[in-house]
N, C-alpha and C positions, 0 to 999 in steps of 0.2 A: 378578771382573772384569766391568765393565758392558758389555753388548753394545749394539749399535745398537737392537735391538728393545726392550730394557729401558729405554734412554734415551728412546725414542719414547713408551713408556707413561708414563714419569715426566713428560715434557713435557705429555702429554695431561692428566695428573692436575693439573698446575699451571694448565691452562687451563680448569678446570671452570666458572669463572664465565661465560666466554664460551659454553661449551657449554650452560650453563644458560639463558642468554638466548636462544640459538637454539632450544632445546627449548621454551621458554615461548612464543616467537613462533609456532612451528609448531602448538603445542598450541591456542593461542587461535584461530588461523585454521581449523583442522579442527573445533574445537568449534562455532564459529559456523556454518560451512557445513553440518555434520552436523545440528545442531539445527534450522536453518532448513529444510533439505531434508526432514527428518523431518516437520515441520509441513506443508510444501508438498505432500508426497506422501501425507499421512495421509488415509485414507478418511473420517474424521470431518469433515475440512475440505472435501474435494472433494465430498462429498455435499450440503453446504450452500451453498458458493460456486458460483453457476451457471456452467456452462461457457461461455466466451466473454464473460462479464460483466466489468464494470469492476473488481470486487473481485479476481478472478483475475489480470487484467492488471496491476493495481497490485502484487499479491503477487509476480508474476514479475519485474516491472520493478525492484522493490527488491532481489530476489534477485540480479539481474544486477549491480546496483550493489555489493552486498555481495561477490559473487564477484570482481568487478574489484578491489575494495579489498583483499581477502585475498590475491589473486595478487600484487599489488604489494607487500604487506606481507611475504609469504614470500620474495619475491626480495630485498627489502631485508634481511631477517634473514639470508639466506644470504650476501649480500655482507658484512655486518658480521662474521659468523662467520669468513669466510675472511680478512678483513683482519686480525683478531686471530690467526688461525691462521698467517698468513704468517711471523711471528717464529719460531714453532716449526719450520716447514718450512725457513726460511733457516738456522737453527742446524744442523739435520740435514744440509743440503746442504753447509754449510761444513765439516762433519766427514767429507765424502766420499760421502754418500748421493746417489745419482742419482734423478732424477725417476721413472724406471721402477721403481726399488727402493721408493720411497715410495708410489707410486700404489696398489697393492693395499691397504696398510694404511689409507691415507686414505679410499679408497672404502668399506672395511669400516666405518670409524668413521662416515662420513657416512651410509651406509645404516642403520647401527644407530641413530644419533641421530634421523634422519628417521623411521624406522619406529616407534621407541618414542614419540616426541612425537606423530606423526600418529595412531597407533592409540589412544594415550591420549586425544587430542582427540576421535576418533570415538566411543570408548566413553563419554566424559563427556558427549557431546552428548545421548544418550538420557535419562540421569537429569535433565539440566537441563530437557528438554522435559516430563518427567513431573512434576517438582517445580513448575514454573511453571504448567502446565496444571491440575493438581489443587489447587494453591494458589488459583487463580482459582475453581475449583468450590467449594472449602471456604469461602473468605472473601467471595466476591462473589455468585455465583449458580450454580445447578446445574440440570441437566435430564438426562433419559435420553439425549438427543441428544448430550450432551457427553462420553459415554464415549470415552476416547481409544483409537484404533486406529492402528497404525503399519504402513506398507508399506515393507519393507526395500529396495525399489528405490531409495530415497533414497541408499543407499550407493554407487550408481554415481557420483553427483556428488562424494561424499567421496573415492572412488577416483580421480576425475579430478584433484582438487586434490592428492591424495597423489602422483600421478605427476608433477605439475608441480613439487611440492616436491623430490622426488628428482631429477628431471631437471636442474633448475637447480643443485642442490647438486653433482651429478656434473660438470656442465659447468664450474662454478666451480673444482672440484678439479683438473680437467684443465688449465684455463687457468692456474692458479697454478703448477702443476708444470712447465709448458712454459717458464717464464721461466728465463733463464740468468744474469741479474745477481743474485748472491746478496745483495749489500748493499741492492739495491732491495727484495728480498723481505723482508729482516730489518726494514727501516724502513717497510714497507708500512702498518702500523697508524698511523704518525704522518704519513702522506702526506695532504695536504688534498685535498678534492674540491670545489673551487669550481665554481659554475655559471657559464655564460656570462652576463656582465652585459649586459642590455639597458637601454635608456633608461627614464626614468620614465614613458614612454608605455605600457609593457607592462601596467601595472595597470589604467588606464582602458580600454585596448583589450580586456583580458581580461574586464572586466565587460560590455562591449558584446558580446563573443563569446558569453558565457553567455546573455545575453538573446536574441541572434540565433539561437543553437542551439535554445533552448527554443521560440521562435516557429516556426522552420523545421521542427523535429521534430514539432510539434503540427499544423501545417497541411499538411505534405508529403503525408500519406496522402489527405487530402481533395482536394488539387490533382491528385494522381495519378489518383484515381478519376474526377474530372471530365474530365481530358484524355484518358484512355485507356479509359474505361468498363471498368475492371478493378479488382479488389481489390488493394490495395497489397501488394507483396512484403515479405519480411523485411528486405531490404537498405535499405528506405526509412528504417529507424531510424538509418542512418548520418547522416542530417541532424541528429541530436542531437550528432554529433561535435564541432562548435564549442564545445559546453558544456564538454567535458573539456579542450579546448585552452585555453579561457578560464580554467577553474579553474587549470590549470597556470601560466598567465601571472600570475594573481592571486597564487598562492603564490610564484612567482619574484620578483615585485615585493616581496612581504613580506620575503623573505630578503635580497634585494640592497639595496633602498631603504627598506623599512619604510613605514609610513603616517603618519609624523610630518611634517606639512607645514610645521612651523616650522623654518626653516633656521638661525635664530640659536642659538648654543651647541649645535650638532649634535655637537660633540666629546664631549658628556656620554654619548652612547650608542656611542662609538667602539669600545670593547672588545667589548661585547655584539654589536654589529652585525658586527664583524670575525670573531668566533668563529662566528657564524651563517653568514656568507658563505663562510668557508673550509671549512665542512662542508655546503655548500649542497645538493648532490645528495641526501644523506641526509635533510636537513630538508625539502626540497621534496617528496620522496616521501612522507614521513610526514604532512605537512600535507595532501597530496592525498588520501591514504587516509582520514585522519580526517574530512576534509570530506565525502567521498563517503558514509561510514558515517553521519555525523551527518545528512546530507541524507536518506538513506534512512530512518533512524529517525524523523526529523521528519515526513516524508511519511506514514509509517505511523500515527503517533499522531494526525495531523490527521484521519484517517478517523473516529475516535471522536466528537469533538465535532461534526463536520460532519454526520454521520448523526444523532446524538442530538439536536442543537439543532433541526434541521428537524422531526424527529418530535415533540419535546416541544411546540414552538410550535404545530404543527398540531393536536395533541390538545387543547391548552389553548383554542384559538380555535374549537372546534366549537360550532355553535349548538344541537345536540341531544346527549343522552347516548348514544343508541343509534341505529344504522342497520343495517338488513338488507334483503336482497332475495331473491326466490325465483321459480322458474318456476311457472306456473299449474297445472301437472300434479302439483305436490307438495303434500302435506298438511303445512302449516307452521303453527306457533302464531300465532293471530290476537290481537286485542286482549284478548278474554276469557281466553284461555290464558296470555298474558303477565301479565295482571293477577292471575290466580290464583297463578301462580308467584311473583310479587313479594310477594303477601300472605303466603306462607310465611316471608318474611324481614321481615315487618312494614313493607313498602314499598308505595307507591302509584305508579302511572304516570300521566302526564298528557301532554297535547299529542300524542296518538297520531294519526299521519297515515299514510294508506295510499293510494298512487296507482299506477295501472296503467302498464305500458310494453310496447312491442312490440320484438321482436328481428327486425331486417330486414337484408337483404344490401345492402351498399354497393359501388358500382363504383369504379374508379380504375386508376392505373398502378402496376406493381410491378416490382421487379428480377427478372430471370430469368437464372439462371446458365447460361453456355455451357461449353464444354470449357476446361479450364485455370482461370485466374483471371478470365476475361472474363465480362461480363454485359451484358444489354441490357434495355430497358424494354418492357413489353407492357401493353396495356389489357385489363383483366379485368372482365367484367360482374358476376360474383359474387366480389368481392375479399375482403370481410371482413364480420364481424357487428358491428352497432351497436345500442345500446338507445335507443329513441325514446319520448319523453314527448310528450303533447299540451300545448297551451298551458294548459289547465285543470289537468292533472296537475302541471305545473311550478309553477303558482301555488299549488296546494294544498300542495305540499311546502315551498316557499320563502317564500310570502307575497308574492312579487313578481309584479306583473302585467306581462306582456309581450305584444307583438303580433308574430306571425310571418306574413308575407305568404304567400298560397297559392302553391304551387310553389317554396318555398324552405325552408331549415332553418337552425337555429342550433346551434352546438356549445357544450357547457357546459365552461367552463375555470375555473381558479382566477384570483384577482384579478391575480396576478403574471404570468399566462400563461406559466408555465414548463413545463407538461406538454403542450404542443401536439403533440409527436411521437406521442402516443397517439391523437390525433383526426384524422379524415379531413375535410379542408377542401376536397377537390376532387371530391366525388361529384357525378355528374350524373344518376344513376338509383338509386332504392331499389326493392328487389325483395321481394315476399312469397314466402317460401320454401316455401309450400304450394301456392298457386295460380299462382305465378310471374308475377303481375301486376306491372308496373313503374310507378313514379311518377317522372316527370322532375322534377328539382329543381336549384336553384342554392344555393350557399353564401352565407348572408346575414350572417355574422360570428359573434362570440362573445357569450355571456351568462355572467356570472360567479357561481359559487356553489361555493366550495371543497369543501363537504361531499359533493357529488355527483361529485367528480373521482376517478377510479380508473384502472386500467390497461386498461380496455376502452372506457370513455367513454360519456357520455350526450349525446343530441341532442334538440332540440325541434322539433316539426312544428306546422303550422297545424291547428286542430281538424278542419276539413273534410278535409284531406289524411290526417290520422290515421285518421279513421273510414273513409275510402275504402280505404286500403292495408291496414287491419286485417281487411277482409272475407275470411272463409275461413281465417284463421290458426287453427291448432290450439293447445291449451294449452302444448305444449312450446316454442312460439315466442312465448309471451306471459308476462308476469310482473307482479310488484308490488314497489314500493319502499316501505319503512316507516321512519318516524322516530318516536321517542318520548323523553320525559324521565322522570326519576325525581323525584317530589315530595319534596324534601328531600335528605338525604345518601344517596348510593348505598352499596351493600354489595358487597364483592368476592365474597362467597359467592353472592349472587344473580347477579352478572355471569358468574361461572364456570358456575353451574348453567344459566343461560340459553344460554350458548355451547354447552355439551355437549348440551342439549336440542335446540337448533336443528340442530346437526350430525347428530344421530341421526334427525331428521325427514326428511332428504333421502334419496332413493333412489340406488342406485349409478350411474345415468345422469348424476348431477350431480357425480360424483367427478372433477372436471376442474380443471386450473389455468387461470389467466387467459389464457395464451397458446395454449390449445387452441381453435381457431376452427372452429365447425361449418360455417360457410359455405365456408371454404377447404377443409375436408375433402370437402364435397359436390362442389366444383369439381374437385379433384384426382381423385376417383373417376370423375367424368364423363370426364376426360381419360385414364382407364386407368392412373393413377399411384397409388402408395401415399402417403397423407398422412403426413408426418414425425411428426405428433403421435401416431400410433398405434404408432410404433416407438421414439421417443426416451425415454431414461430420465427426462428432466426432467418428463415428463408424469405420472409414476407417483406421485401423492400418494395418501394413503389415509385414509379415515374412521377407521381403527383407530389412527391416530397424529395426533390433532388438535393435539398440543402441539408438534410439530416445526416448525422455522423454515419449511421449504418449504410446509407446509400453511397456516400463519398468514400468510405473505407472499403466496402465490400461488393460494390456492383462489378459484375464480371467485365464489363466493357468501359469501366471508369477511365477517362482520359487523364493524361498528365499535362498540366499546364504550369509552367514555372511561375507566372504572374498570379494565377488563381490560387495555387498551392501556398505561395508565400503570404498573400493578403488574407486568405481565409483559414490560415492554419489554426489560429486561436478559436475561431468559430467552429471549425470541424471537430476539434478536440476539447471544446469548452466544458462539456460535462465531465470528461476524464480529469481535466485540470482542476475544476472546481471541487470535485469529490476529494482528491488527494490533498489539495491545498487546505480544504476544510479540516480534514483529518489532522494535518500537520499543525494547524492553528489551535484546534481544540486540545490535542495532546500536549503541545508545548505550553499553552496557557495553564492547563491543569498542573503540569509539573512545576511551573513557576509558583503557582498558588500554594501547592503542597510544601515546597521548599521554604517559602516565606512563612507559612503557618508554623512549620517545625522550628524555624529560627526564633520566632516570637514565643513559642512554647518554651524553648530553651531559656530565653530571657526571663520568663515568668518563674520557671522552676528553679533557676539558679540565682535569683535576685539576692538571696541571703548571702551567697558566696561572694558576690561582687560588693555587697555592703560591708562584709568582713574585710575584704581586701582594701576598701577605702579607709576603714578604721586603722588598718595596719600601715597606712601611708602610701599605698600604691598610687603611682602617678596616672593621670589621664591617658598618657601614651601607652603605659603598661596595660591598663584596663581595655583600651581600644584594641591592643594586640590580642588579648585574650578573647575579646568578642569576635574578632576576625578568625581566630583559631577555632571557634565554635561554628561560625556561619560558613567559613570557607569550604570545608569538606562537604557540607550539605548542598552547596551549589556546584562546586567544582568537580567532585568525584562523579556524580550522576551524569553531568554534562560530558565530561571527558570519556567516561566508559561507554555511555549510550551512543554518543556520536561516533567514536572510534570503532566500536564493534560493528555498527551498522555500515560504516564506510568500508571496512574490510570485508564484511559479509556481502555487500553489494558488488564489490570488486570480484569476489570469488564466484558469485552468481553469474556475472558477465563472462567470466572465464569458463565456467562450467557449461554455459550454453553451447559453445562451439569450440572450446579448447584454445581460445586466443582472445586477446584484447584488440579490437579493431580501432581504427582512427576515430570513429564517431564515439565509441565507448570511452576511449581515453579522453576525448574532448568533453564528454558528459561528466566523467568523474572529476575532471579539472574544475568544471563549473560547480559540481557538488562540493568540492573542497572549499571554494570561496563562499558558498552558501553556509557551510559549517562555520567559517570565520565570522560571517554576519550574525548567525544565530548565537555564537559564543559572545559576540558583542552585546546582543540583547540580554542574554543571561547575566553578563557582567553588570549592566545597568540596573537590573533588578536586584542583583547582589548588593550593589552600592546603596540602593534605596533601602534594602533590608538592614544593612549596617546602621544607617541613620535612624531607622525606626527602633532598633535594639538599643542604640545609645540614648534615645529619648526615654525609652521604657526604663532603662537602668540609670538614668540621670548621669551619663558619662559624657564629657565634653569631647567631641570628635576633633 
């Protein structure tokens, strides 16, 4: 005799396909979040990506997009599961089972399926990270700094998503069992979920909202700081909200109206459009999630060419093969020592130029933090350190003759003037840090020489002023700047040997990053305060680890070597590249899986429609066109919207940085465009595979 419990188990067994879809959706969501969180919390990544820097901000921003997408996806998966589960529940209720009787068994099943799929996704996330990371090390580049270390605090984020998955599943279970209309429950899976139809205006308005949200979100923090003299709070990011509303309206327009503006013979797409509209809520949710993930992946992969192109073009355009600088109190290789070292590799040096500079204190106004998030501006006589060349020194290095009026100074910038935030254009006094003699000055503009541009900055003084302010300076506040070329083809072995020789020549007092300012340190100590540079982890670079990214990017006296910078480029930026490439791969794969899953769900839900069309005599070509009409928007619209929005947003960000597009930025955006074409090709291949799978599912000849 069959009991209600055994019947319940038999019905559950019959619904294994729907349970499998639910398991798969939860598995993918937890895998993505776990893998992403593992990378985001990895000490390997956190030690390289500077705290508070743009790289970390971009990483967190994309994670928020991915988390939002996964939450929506899991809610969608739960809804689909219970719509299919409704038939089983209705059958059991028709046989006399009450909702209270069915609730414990349903909750056990939901908890079991949610736990199994979630834990499987969490466990699979770590091997995915390990495979991708070590694959990058094996096939692209490797360094000791790339040894992968994981911090299992990342599991807190996985646990959060797991709780969301379980919570929504339990809420849905309770909601379905509270229904009393048994026939409504039985036919739940065939009930359509049309979205509210808005006019054709919703698509164009959605596009405007996306752009408005991007502009508002980008400018709101700056406006807030200007109005309230305070750092912007977290809630300021709500100004990005119109972007999501706009995306939803774009997807809604896609489902309800489509983007075919040719009204003649619109009946040709009547069946495909109607099927999409009748299941509009599910389709809109999927399109939204896929778009968000594609946008996040696109934003991540743009980081690679934008960083790489600027660096490659800068290295190629250098007028000299080598540049280095040093303090006068250090015993550093001169022309003879460099020539002797080059001779070991059968090389000769030429165009050796050595010019002195002074390290002086510059005054100016700076932000001073108050209690809370507020700040105010204060004038500081000893604000920061600057390196000053005389007119003669500048001419010796560059070959360019300039004239600087007495009592003024010039700042050395690149031709595009994109690095002006490193330069002080408002100084009124320069101070000798030994005698504390001051020199009143005014800013006289910029002189352009890209090779001298770095994160501290060079300035040029009149020869007379230079000699006057230099009186009494000790060697630790003086130095030299050196340029030279290799006669013929350079050697990587020499470049590497020269770099290590140079590093070993410096004393421990020069083991400092570019953002460690000796003038600021002196001022803070005079105020009875502790200089942040003596406590912050970011200042702890070491001569014992000269190959690490932090050392090569931020050491104050880091030389420029065309050969070394070209050959070690990938190794220096390996962690940056790996992190953003990983994000792009994970987000893109997840978007493809979600789109594929949605298309297969469409095939299952609408099988009876295609069967009816076959009975009415529809040709295979007609059925194939209807299948493409269903699957096409699921793949094409998220890809087009996500990629185009991020491309335009990135272009706006590049323009917003300094009010112009430089040659390297234009080159980088060109490379990004070709990357989008390649990505579109990959999505098209997945789309073609999905069409074949749908045809097999619906028994349609392709």
